[in-house]
C-alpha positions as CSV (number, residue, x, y, z in Angstrom):
1,M,-22.3,56.1,20.4
2,N,-22.2,52.2,19.6
3,K,-18.9,50.9,18.4
4,T,-18.9,47.5,16.9
5,K,-16.0,45.1,17.7
6,T,-14.9,42.9,14.6
7,R,-13.9,39.4,15.5
8,P,-10.8,38.0,13.6
9,S,-11.9,35.4,10.8
10,T,-11.1,31.9,11.9
11,D,-12.2,30.4,8.4
12,E,-8.9,31.2,6.6
13,G,-7.0,27.8,7.2
14,W,-3.5,27.3,8.1
15,A,-0.1,26.7,6.5
16,V,3.3,26.0,7.9
17,H,6.2,27.3,6.2
18,F,9.9,25.9,6.7
19,Y,12.9,28.1,6.1
20,D,16.6,27.4,5.9
21,S,19.2,29.4,7.8
22,D,19.5,31.9,5.0
23,R,15.8,32.7,5.3
24,H,14.9,30.8,2.1
25,L,11.5,29.2,1.8
26,R,12.1,25.3,1.5
27,F,8.7,24.0,1.5
28,T,5.2,24.7,2.9
29,L,2.7,22.2,4.4
30,E,-0.9,22.8,3.9
31,P,-4.2,20.9,4.9
32,S,-4.5,19.4,1.5
33,H,-0.8,17.9,2.1
34,I,-1.9,16.3,5.2
35,W,-5.1,14.8,3.8
36,A,-3.2,13.3,0.8
37,F,-0.5,11.9,3.2
38,S,-3.3,10.5,5.6
39,W,-5.0,8.8,2.5
40,G,-1.6,7.5,1.1
41,I,-1.0,5.9,4.6
42,G,-4.6,4.2,4.8
43,V,-4.3,3.0,1.4
44,G,-0.9,1.5,1.9
45,L,-2.2,-0.2,5.1
46,L,-5.3,-1.5,3.2
47,V,-3.1,-2.9,0.4
48,A,-0.6,-4.5,3.1
49,I,-3.3,-6.3,4.9
50,L,-4.9,-7.6,1.6
51,W,-1.4,-8.8,0.2
52,S,-0.8,-10.6,3.5
53,A,-4.1,-12.2,3.6
54,L,-3.9,-13.5,-0.1
55,Y,-0.1,-14.6,0.6
56,G,-1.1,-16.6,3.8
57,A,-4.3,-18.0,2.2
58,S,-2.1,-19.3,-0.7
59,H,0.5,-20.8,1.3
60,S,-2.3,-22.4,3.8
61,F,-3.8,-23.9,0.6
62,L,-0.7,-25.5,-0.7
63,S,0.5,-26.6,2.7
64,N,-2.7,-28.6,3.3
65,P,-2.2,-32.3,2.2
66,K,-5.8,-32.9,1.6
67,H,-5.8,-30.1,-1.1
68,V,-2.3,-31.4,-2.4
69,A,-3.3,-34.9,-2.9
70,N,-6.2,-33.8,-5.4
71,L,-4.2,-31.7,-7.5
72,P,-3.6,-32.7,-11.2
73,P,0.0,-33.9,-12.0
74,A,2.5,-31.1,-12.4
75,S,4.3,-30.6,-15.7
76,E,7.5,-32.4,-14.3
77,T,5.6,-35.5,-14.6
78,I,4.3,-35.1,-18.2
79,S,6.9,-36.4,-20.6
80,G,7.9,-34.1,-23.4
81,E,11.1,-32.2,-24.6
82,D,9.2,-28.9,-25.4
83,L,7.7,-28.3,-21.7
84,R,9.6,-25.7,-19.7
85,N,9.8,-26.4,-16.0
86,D,9.2,-23.1,-14.1
87,P,10.2,-23.3,-10.5
88,A,7.4,-22.9,-8.1
89,S,7.0,-19.3,-6.9
90,S,7.6,-18.3,-3.5
91,F,5.3,-15.2,-3.7
92,P,1.8,-14.9,-4.7
93,F,0.7,-14.1,-8.3
94,G,4.0,-15.3,-9.7
95,I,6.1,-12.3,-8.6
96,D,9.6,-12.9,-7.4
């Protein structure tokens, strides 16, 4: 008589359940949560690197005296009462 042995399935996935002291389910971590968190970290790092590169490039361009000497006159040097003098932005893209 041949008896076949069944192997447990390993394709079911996983989940981690967190309970409080009263045995109430608080939250569950599943593989999709980990993937979403990883994508968020990756995109956040990419945005931070690009933002700092653009910020550094804008400041290096403005601090270079060769480029500053070739700039057209600013609105403060033009005479006129209707012109509004905006302060120079310390952050790229005019966000302060």
